[in-house]
C-alpha positions in Angstrom: 36.4 -45.1 -71.5 34.4 -46.2 -68.5 35.3 -49.7 -67.6 32.5 -52.3 -68.4 32.4 -53.6 -64.8 32.2 -50.2 -63.2 28.4 -49.8 -63.6 28.4 -46.1 -63.5 25.7 -43.7 -64.6 25.2 -43.8 -68.4 24.6 -40.0 -68.7 27.5 -39.2 -66.4 29.1 -36.5 -68.7 26.0 -35.1 -70.3 23.4 -34.1 -67.7 24.3 -35.9 -64.5 21.8 -36.2 -61.7 22.8 -34.6 -58.5 22.1 -35.2 -54.8 24.1 -34.6 -51.6 25.9 -37.6 -50.1 24.1 -36.9 -46.8 20.8 -38.0 -48.6 22.1 -41.5 -49.1 22.9 -41.8 -45.4 19.3 -40.8 -44.5 17.9 -43.5 -46.8 20.2 -46.2 -45.4 19.2 -45.3 -41.8 15.6 -46.1 -42.6 16.6 -49.4 -44.1 18.6 -50.2 -41.0 15.8 -49.1 -38.8 13.6 -51.7 -40.3 16.1 -54.5 -40.5 18.1 -54.1 -37.3 16.4 -53.2 -34.0 19.9 -52.6 -32.4 20.5 -49.5 -34.6 20.1 -46.3 -32.7 20.7 -42.7 -33.7 22.2 -39.9 -31.6 22.2 -36.3 -32.9 23.6 -32.9 -31.7 20.6 -30.7 -32.6 21.0 -31.1 -36.3 18.4 -33.8 -37.2 17.2 -32.1 -40.4 20.6 -31.1 -41.7 22.2 -34.5 -41.1 19.2 -36.3 -42.6 18.3 -38.3 -39.5 14.9 -36.6 -39.1 13.0 -39.4 -41.0 14.5 -42.0 -38.7 13.6 -39.9 -35.6 10.0 -39.6 -36.8 9.6 -43.3 -37.6 11.6 -44.7 -34.7 11.3 -42.2 -31.9 12.2 -44.7 -29.2 15.6 -45.3 -30.9 16.5 -41.7 -31.3 18.4 -39.6 -28.7 18.8 -35.9 -29.0 21.9 -34.7 -27.1 21.7 -31.1 -28.0 24.8 -29.0 -28.7 27.0 -31.3 -26.8 29.3 -33.3 -29.1 31.5 -34.7 -26.3 28.4 -36.3 -24.8 27.4 -37.5 -28.2 30.5 -39.7 -28.4 30.5 -40.9 -24.8 26.8 -41.8 -24.6 27.2 -43.7 -27.9 30.2 -45.6 -26.6 28.1 -46.8 -23.6 25.3 -47.9 -25.8 27.7 -49.8 -28.0 29.2 -51.6 -25.0 25.7 -53.0 -24.3 25.0 -54.3 -27.7 23.6 -51.4 -29.6 24.9 -50.1 -33.0 24.9 -46.3 -32.5 25.1 -43.8 -35.3 26.2 -40.3 -34.1 25.7 -37.4 -36.4 26.8 -33.8 -36.5 28.8 -31.4 -38.8 32.3 -32.9 -39.3 33.8 -29.7 -37.8 32.1 -30.6 -34.5 32.2 -34.4 -34.7 35.0 -35.5 -35.0 36.4 -32.0 -34.7 35.2 -30.9 -31.3 34.9 -34.3 -29.6 38.1 -35.9 -31.0 39.4 -36.8 -27.5 36.1 -38.5 -26.5 36.1 -40.5 -29.8 39.7 -41.5 -29.2 39.3 -42.6 -25.6 35.8 -44.0 -25.3 35.2 -45.3 -28.9 38.5 -46.1 -30.7 40.5 -47.2 -27.6 37.7 -49.6 -26.5 37.1 -50.7 -30.1 33.3 -50.4 -29.8 31.0 -50.3 -32.9 30.0 -46.6 -32.9 29.4 -45.2 -36.4 30.5 -41.5 -36.6 28.9 -39.6 -39.4 30.7 -36.4 -40.2 28.3 -34.3 -42.3 28.9 -31.1 -44.2 32.5 -31.9 -44.7 34.9 -30.2 -47.1 34.7 -26.9 -48.8 31.2 -27.6 -50.2 29.5 -26.1 -47.1 30.2 -22.9 -49.0 29.0 -19.7 -47.5 29.3 -21.1 -43.9 33.0 -20.4 -44.3 36.2 -21.7 -42.7 34.7 -22.4 -39.2 32.3 -25.0 -40.7 34.5 -26.4 -43.5 36.0 -29.6 -42.1 39.3 -30.2 -44.0 41.1 -32.2 -41.4 38.5 -34.8 -40.3 39.9 -37.7 -42.3 43.4 -37.1 -40.9 42.0 -37.0 -37.3 40.2 -40.3 -37.8 42.8 -42.1 -40.0 45.4 -41.9 -37.3 43.3 -43.6 -34.7 43.9 -47.3 -34.2 40.8 -49.5 -34.8 39.0 -46.8 -36.9 37.8 -47.4 -40.4 37.4 -44.3 -42.6 34.9 -44.2 -45.6 34.5 -41.3 -48.1 31.7 -42.1 -50.5 31.6 -40.5 -53.9 27.9 -39.9 -54.2 24.5 -40.4 -52.6 24.1 -44.0 -53.6 27.6 -44.9 -52.4 26.9 -43.1 -49.2 23.9 -45.4 -48.7 26.1 -48.5 -49.3 28.8 -47.1 -47.0 26.2 -46.6 -44.2 25.0 -50.2 -44.5 28.6 -51.5 -44.6 29.4 -49.4 -41.5 26.5 -50.9 -39.6 27.7 -54.4 -40.4 31.4 -53.7 -39.5 32.4 -54.9 -36.1 34.4 -51.9 -35.1 34.2 -48.1 -35.1 33.7 -46.4 -38.5 33.9 -42.8 -39.7 31.8 -41.9 -42.7 32.4 -38.5 -44.4 29.5 -36.8 -46.0 28.9 -33.5 -47.9 26.1 -30.9 -47.9 26.1 -29.7 -51.6 24.4 -31.7 -54.3 27.0 -33.5 -56.3 27.0 -35.8 -59.4 25.4 -39.2 -59.1 28.2 -41.4 -60.4 27.4 -44.9 -59.3 24.3 -47.2 -59.5 22.7 -49.7 -57.2 24.7 -52.4 -58.9 28.1 -50.7 -58.6 30.3 -52.8 -56.2 31.2 -51.5 -52.8 33.4 -53.1 -50.1 35.4 -51.7 -47.2 39.1 -52.0 -48.0 38.6 -52.2 -51.7 39.4 -49.5 -54.3 37.5 -49.6 -57.6 38.8 -49.0 -61.1 36.2 -46.7 -62.8 38.0 -45.4 -65.8 40.6 -47.1 -68.2 41.6 -46.1 -71.7 42.4 -48.3 -74.6 46.1 -48.1 -74.0 48.2 -48.8 -70.9 47.8 -46.0 -68.3 50.6 -43.6 -68.0 49.1 -41.9 -64.9 47.0 -43.4 -62.2 44.5 -41.1 -60.5 43.3 -42.0 -57.0 40.3 -39.9 -56.0 38.0 -40.0 -53.0 34.6 -38.5 -52.3 32.5 -36.4 -54.8 35.7 -35.0 -56.5 35.8 -38.4 -58.2 33.5 -36.8 -60.8 36.0 -34.1 -61.5 38.7 -36.7 -61.9 36.5 -38.6 -64.4 35.9 -35.4 -66.4 39.6 -34.8 -66.5 40.3 -38.3 -67.7 37.7 -38.0 -70.4 39.2 -34.8 -71.7 42.7 -36.4 -71.9 41.3 -39.6 -73.5 43.3 -39.1 -76.7 46.3 -37.5 -75.2 47.5 -39.1 -72.0 46.2 -42.6 -71.1 44.8 -42.4 -67.5 43.3 -44.9 -65.1 41.0 -43.5 -62.4 40.3 -45.3 -59.1 37.5 -44.6 -56.7 39.1 -44.8 -53.2 36.0 -44.8 -51.0 37.9 -46.8 -48.4 40.6 -44.4 -47.1 41.3 -46.7 -44.1 41.9 -49.5 -44.7 43.4 -48.7 -48.1 43.4 -51.3 -50.9 47.2 -51.3 -50.7 47.9 -54.1 -53.2 45.6 -52.8 -55.9 46.7 -49.2 -55.6 50.4 -50.0 -55.4 50.1 -52.3 -58.5 48.3 -49.5 -60.4 51.0 -47.0 -59.4 53.8 -49.3 -60.5 52.1 -50.0 -63.9 51.5 -46.4 -64.6 54.7 -45.0 -63.2 53.0 -41.8 -62.0 50.2 -40.9 -59.6 47.7 -38.1 -58.9 45.7 -38.0 -55.7 42.4 -36.0 -55.5 40.5 -35.1 -52.3 38.4 -32.3 -50.8 40.6 -32.3 -47.7 44.0 -31.3 -46.5 46.6 -33.2 -48.4 48.6 -33.6 -45.2 47.1 -36.6 -43.3 44.3 -37.2 -45.9 44.2 -39.5 -48.9 47.3 -37.9 -50.4 49.3 -38.6 -47.2 48.0 -42.1 -47.0 48.9 -42.8 -50.7 52.4 -41.3 -50.2 53.0 -43.6 -47.3 52.2 -46.6 -49.4 54.2 -45.5 -52.4 57.3 -44.6 -50.3 57.3 -48.2 -48.9 56.2 -50.1 -52.0 57.0 -48.3 -55.3 58.3 -44.8 -55.2 57.0 -42.9 -58.3 56.3 -39.2 -59.1 53.1 -38.0 -57.3 51.0 -34.8 -57.6 48.5 -34.0 -54.8 45.2 -32.3 -55.6 43.8 -31.1 -52.3 43.8 -28.2 -49.9 47.4 -27.4 -49.1 47.9 -26.1 -45.6 45.2 -23.4 -45.6 41.7 -22.9 -44.2 38.6 -22.5 -46.4 36.6 -19.3 -46.8 33.0 -18.3 -47.7 31.8 -18.8 -51.2 29.7 -20.9 -53.4 30.8 -24.6 -53.4 31.7 -24.7 -57.1 33.8 -21.5 -57.0 35.6 -22.7 -53.9 36.5 -26.0 -55.6 38.0 -24.0 -58.5 39.7 -21.5 -56.3 41.6 -24.2 -54.4 42.5 -26.0 -57.6 40.3 -29.1 -56.9 38.2 -29.0 -60.1 38.7 -30.5 -63.5 41.2 -27.9 -64.6 43.4 -28.4 -61.5 43.3 -32.1 -61.9 44.3 -31.8 -65.6 47.2 -29.6 -64.7 48.3 -32.1 -62.0 48.1 -35.0 -64.5 50.1 -33.1 -67.1 52.8 -32.1 -64.5 53.3 -35.6 -63.2 53.4 -37.0 -66.7 56.1 -34.5 -67.6 58.1 -35.4 -64.5 57.8 -39.1 -65.3 59.2 -38.6 -68.8 62.1 -36.3 -67.9 
């Protein structure tokens, strides 16, 4: 059952509303534009795709178009941040942080300046654009950097909250967004905080598997939990804060359940799966199954079929839960 304090959409499993997570970012920028004159936006010739066009039109003096020059995107933003601005830089995640990783490392993370890096069109859900545009390594690139916070919102509303939280955070932040419309899971009242995971599903009996999911695939994890409702007791956590992780909460959940499944639209190596494995190895070693991309690039296709092809959908999560439950009971 959905936990009473989760405040998720009531029609979640019937006819869920859908919207891209990038839409929530665009809405939050307009809120920030009105409330904070130090917020500025820098873009790499993708204003419409990254949803910063409304900000550009309303606040033209606080918008800088860098063109197709992602290295400059990072370095100009670091300079602005040094002088008191709160810069948001936006591009496709394959280009930022993909192309400009060295500039992000040296001019932003090393100097610990409050640049907010928005990696749009991340994951397989870019679809027909194919492997060159499907960022599957971006969280790993950002997670390894000292001083960097990494947020992966599950839906458009949570992306709005993540953007507002990023603006208020003192250091650099990476926010991961998607292009494809995905299920609206949360509401305006759903809690959100950097560094905190949220229990969003718990059965009537003690959990025998804990599922830690990040990004829009949280919806697939909830669908799997619902299907197993009368078979395997499962808890599902929304891990929107990939760095810092909610180590205490997640380790406690893993210890109680005795088995874990991680779910992400990203490479398992270096992503949420890798981060959780590090925690469990140090705190409470238990059987783990990883749902994510496993050492391969993406390919062209429709978002939904790619999610299924790479085993990231409900069926793949169900199989992972069943496998880890079997391993636990052997």
